[in-house]
N, C-alpha and C positions, 0 to 999 in steps of 0.2 A: 227265510233268506239266509244263505251262507255268505258271510262277509270275510274277506281276507284283509286284515288290518296290517298294513305295512308301515310300521311306526317305530321310532326309537323307544326302547323299553326303559323309560326314565322312572317307572314306578308311580307316575302321576297321570299325565294326560292320556297315555295309551290305555291305562286301566279305567279312567273315567269314561272314555269313549266306549270301551268294551262293555262296561256295566250299563251304559245308556242304551245300547242296541240290544243287549241281552234282556233288559227289562221289557223290551217290545217283542220278545220271542225269537230274536235272530240268533243264529249260531255264529260266533266270532272266533276266527283263528288268527292268532297274532304272529307276525314275523318281524323280528328286530333286524332291520337291514344294516344297522351300524355294527353288528357283530359278524357280518358276512360280506363278501364282495358282491358286486352287481350281478355277475354271472350266476352265482349261487341263488340270488333272489329270483332271477328270471327263470332259472331251471325249476325251482320249486313251486312257483305260482300256479302252473297248470295242474300240478299234482293235487292241489287242494280242491280243484273243481269249484271255484267260487262263483256266486251270482254277481258279486259286486266287490271291487277292489278299492279300498280307501287308503290313500297314502297321506301321511302327515309330514309336513316340511319337505322331505324327499330330495335332499341335496345330492344324492348319488344318482338320481334318475335323469338321464338326458332325454331329448325328444324321441330318439330311436327306441329307448327302453319303454317309454309310455306307449308308443305305437305297438310294440310287441304285446304289452299287457292289454291293450284294447282288443286284441285277438283272443284273449282269454276270458274277459268279462267286462262289464261296464266299469269304467275307471273314474275316480275323482281324487283330487288333491285338496286337502283342507289345511290351509296355512294359518298358524296361530301367532305369527309374529307381525310386527309392523314393518319388517324389512324382508327382502327376498334373498334366499340363501345361495344363489348362483347367478352368474352374469347373464346366462341365456334362459332365465326362469320364465320369461314371457313366452318364449317358444315352447318350453316344457309344458306349461299349463294350458297352452293353446292346443296341444295334442290330446290332453285328457278330455274325456267326455264331459266332465264337470269340474269346476273350480269353486271352492268355498273359501271366502275370505272373512276373517273376523273383523276387518276394518271396512266399514260401509263405503268410505270414500274411494276405495280402490275399484269398486264393482263396475261403475259406468265406464270409466276410462278403459278398463280391460275388455268390456263388451264391445267397445268401439274398435278394439284391435282384433275382434273375432273370438275372444275367449268366452266360453259359456259359464259366466261368473255369477255367483249368488252370494248374498251376505248371510253368513251363519256365525253368529257371535260366540264369545266365550260363555262359560257356564260354571256351575258348581256341581259337586258330587256329594250327595247327602250322606253316603256311607263314610266318607272321609272328612268332609267339611261340616262340622257340627259342634255345638257347645260342649265344652269339657270343663267340669268343675275342678277347681284347685283344692284338692282334699288334704294335701300334706303341707305342713309348715314350710318345708324346703321348697315346694313348688311355689307357694305364695311369695317367699323371699326372692325367688329367681324371676318369676314372671310378672308380678304386680308392678305396675308403673302408672305414671300420669299420662304418658304419651308413648306410643309404640309405632314403629314402622317396620314392615316385613318386606324385604325385597333386595335385589342386587344393586351394587354400587361399583363405580370405578371404570366402566366402559365409556367410550366417547358418547354413545347414545344416552348414557345416564348423566351427562354433564349438568343439565338443568336441574335434574332431581337432586344430584349431590350438592349443588350450590344451595338449593332450597333447604335441604335438610341441615346443611351447615348453619344456615341462618337460624333455623328452629333450635338447633343444638345450643348455639350461643345464647339465645334468649332463655332457654330452659336452665342452662347452667347459671345464668345471672340471677334467676329467681329460685335456684335450688330445687327445681322440679326434676322428677325422675323421667328421663327420656331414654328409651331402649330401642336399639336398631338391630334386627336380626336379618341375616342374609349373606349371600356370597359376595366377597370383596375382590374385584378384579384388578384394582389399581389403588394408588395412594389416596387417602382422604385426610383432611386437615385435622389438627389436634383436637379441636372441640368436638367434632363429630366422632373421632376415634375413641374419645372417652365414653361415648354412649354406645359404641359398637360392642355387641355381645360375642363377637368372634365365632359365630356359628349360624347355620341356617336353621329355620324353624319349619319343619314339614310334618304332615300328618298330625298326630296327637300333640306334638310340640307346637305346631302352628296354632292349633285350636286353643291350647292353654295360654299361649302368648296373647292371642286375641282376647280371651276372656279376662286375662289379668290386666289388660290395658283399660284405663278409663276412656281414653281416646285413641282410636286407630287411624293413622294417616294413610291416605291413598294418594300417591303422586305418580301420574302417568308419564311415560317417556315422551309421548307425542300427543298432548291433549288437543292440539289444533286440528288433528285429523278427525273427520266425521266418524264418530263411534270408534275412535282409536283407543279403545279401552284396554286396560290391563285385566288379566284374570283375577287379580287381587281383589277387586271390588266385590265380585261375586262370592269369593271364598271368605272374605272378612265378614260379609253380611250373613252368609250361611252358618258361620261359626258363632253367630250371636253378638258380634261386635258392634259398638257404636262407631260409625265411620265418618270422619271428616275428610272429604274428598276434593281434590283439585277439580275444577270444573272442566269436564271433557265435552267437546262439541257433540251435541246430540244425546248425551247420556241421560238428560232429564226426561227423555221419552220413556226410559226404563225405571229410573229411580228419582222420586220427587224430593226436592229440597224441603227439609223440615218434616217430611213424612217418613222417608226411608233412610235418609242420611242427611248430612249438611255439606253444602258446597262452599269452597273458598276460591278467591280469585288470584291472590298472590300471598307472599309470606306474611305481610302485615295483616291482611284480612284473616289469614289462617290463625295467626297468633291471637288476634282479638277474639276469635271464636273459641280458641282453646281456653282462654281465660274465662269466657262466659260459661262454657259447658262443663268445665271442671267443677263448677259450683252448683251444677244442676243435675244431680243424679237421677231424679225422677224423669226428667225430659230425656236424658241419655238412654235410660232403660226403655222408655216408650218408643223412641225412634229406632233403637236397636231391634226391638221385638217386631216392629212393623217391617223393617228392612229384611229381617230373617224370613218372615212369612212371605214377603214378595218374591224373594229368590226361590224359596222352596216350592212355591206354587206356579212359577212361570219360567225360571231360568236355571234348570238343571240340564245335565247332559242327556237325560231322557227326553227333554223337550227338543233339544237340538237334533238328536237322532230321529225323532219323529218328523221334524222339519225336513231332514235330508231324505227320508223315505217318501215323504209326500212329493218332494221335487222329482224323485225318480219315477214315482207313480204317475204324476201328471205328464211326464215326457214319454211314458210307455205307449 
C-alpha cells in the first residue's frame, strides 16, 4: 500500500507513524503541510497516486479540502491531542472516510454525529524510545535525579499539572531531594518549580537519558478524567526503561496494571507518599520498570497501531 502521510514534520510523531507502516511493508510518502499552503498540498496529493491519505491534526484542511482528497484516495484523520485544532473540526472529520482518536471517550459521541470514528491510541517507537546508559560522568551529573518530569508547562490546559508539580517541587525542596523538570515552558511558573526546571526540552537520546537517570519518572496527564485521555508520555517513559509513577487516568489500567507495569497515584499527597516508599526500594523499581518496558514493546508500538489501522481499512473494503 502506498500511503501519503500529510503531517507536520516535527521529527517525532510523523516519523514514528512512518516507521510503523514501513515495518508492515507499506510505502510512505510524507508531506509537511505546515511548510506549504493548502493549494500546494491539494495540487501535489494526486501526483503521489496514493492508496490511502493519512492526515494528522490537519488544522489547515477545511471540509472542502477533505472532500477533494476523498476523490484522490481513502482518507483518514488521526488526532493526537485532547482538543480540536479548529472551530469546524467536527465538520472536517465528518467528511473524512475515517477518523482515529487517541481519546476513547470522544468516539461514541462523534459516531452519533455521523463521524466514522475509531479509537487508535498513542504508542512508542522502539527505534527512538529505548534505554540509554549514562556512560559519562557529565551525563550522570546532569541527568541523575530522585524525581523527573518530562513535559510542557504554562498553557491553560496545563494548569492542573503545573499546580501539581509545584506541590511536588515544594515537598522535594523541603527534603532536599533532587527534582528535575524538562520541557517547553509556555508561561510563568512559581519559584519553587522554576528552581527544578532544567530550561530545556528532552527529546530523543536526551529523553531516554533523562528517563534512565531518574529513580522515579512522573506522568501527569492534562485531562485524566477523559476515558483513555492518555499522554504519549506514559508509553515513551516505559519504552525507555523508566520506573513510572503515574496519575490515574480513566481506563488506563486496561493497558498498564498497578504494581505490575507502573504505579498509580490519586493526588499530590498520595504521589508524595509513594515517592518516599519507592525511593527506598530499588529492587521493586527495577522489577516494575522491566515489566512495563516489556508490555509496551510487545503491545503498544506504532507498528501495532499501524496494523490496527490497516485492519480497519481491510474490514471496510
